[in-house]
C-alpha positions as MATLAB code, in Angstrom:
seq = 'MAAVGIVHKLNTQMNLEFYASNLYLHLSEWCYEHSLTGTATFLRTQAQGNVTQMMRMFNFMKKCRG';
ca = [
     129.969   92.439  135.805;
     129.161   89.789  132.742;
     130.400   89.989  129.502;
     128.176   92.183  127.054;
     128.353   89.408  124.375;
     126.879   86.762  127.001;
     124.242   89.153  128.490;
     123.320   89.900  124.731;
     122.867   86.047  123.987;
     120.959   85.129  127.362;
     118.514   88.191  126.583;
     117.973   87.039  123.099;
     117.306   83.428  124.421;
     115.012   84.994  127.368;
     112.755   86.493  124.257;
     112.364   83.476  122.557;
     111.366   81.221  125.578;
     108.807   84.192  125.950;
     107.822   84.052  122.306;
     107.377   80.023  122.696;
     105.744   80.483  126.067;
     103.187   83.044  124.189;
     102.511   80.233  121.365;
     102.198   77.602  123.440;
      99.447   79.586  125.152;
      97.573   80.324  121.953;
      97.645   76.601  120.694;
      96.434   75.670  124.124;
      93.305   78.179  124.075;
      93.111   76.434  120.323;
      92.991   73.111  121.781;
      90.211   74.342  124.471;
      88.056   75.463  122.027;
      88.070   72.175  120.065;
      87.716   70.017  122.951;
      91.212   68.850  122.936;
      91.491   69.075  126.890;
      94.702   66.925  127.222;
      96.533   68.176  124.518;
      95.709   72.029  125.896;
      96.900   70.895  129.356;
      99.803   69.932  127.828;
     100.570   72.998  125.846;
      99.823   75.181  129.102;
     102.453   73.018  130.671;
     105.267   73.665  128.340;
     104.101   77.649  128.661;
     104.871   77.243  132.326;
     108.245   75.748  131.574;
     108.900   78.338  129.375;
     108.388   81.067  131.676;
     110.073   78.826  134.393;
     113.134   78.828  132.230;
     113.291   82.717  131.550;
     112.957   83.679  134.952;
     116.228   81.265  135.714;
     118.156   83.427  133.107;
     116.691   86.720  134.794;
     117.586   85.513  138.144;
     120.901   84.592  136.931;
     121.698   87.640  134.867;
     120.331   89.781  137.907;
     122.934   87.752  140.276;
     125.590   88.266  137.913;
     125.386   92.226  137.284;
     125.180   92.924  141.222;
];
């Protein structure tokens, strides 16, 4: 089992990744509404990258706990 402090820090980081992903998606939608499709696509890619990183941490934590 992983140390409680490490789990807490990873959980905090996962929450930050989730928040950033949501922020990128909201900004992406705004860009689409204002015909900034290139920037909107970039922001959606960034959002997906944050979700991927969050899932990597989740899977790591799951693997370490069991």
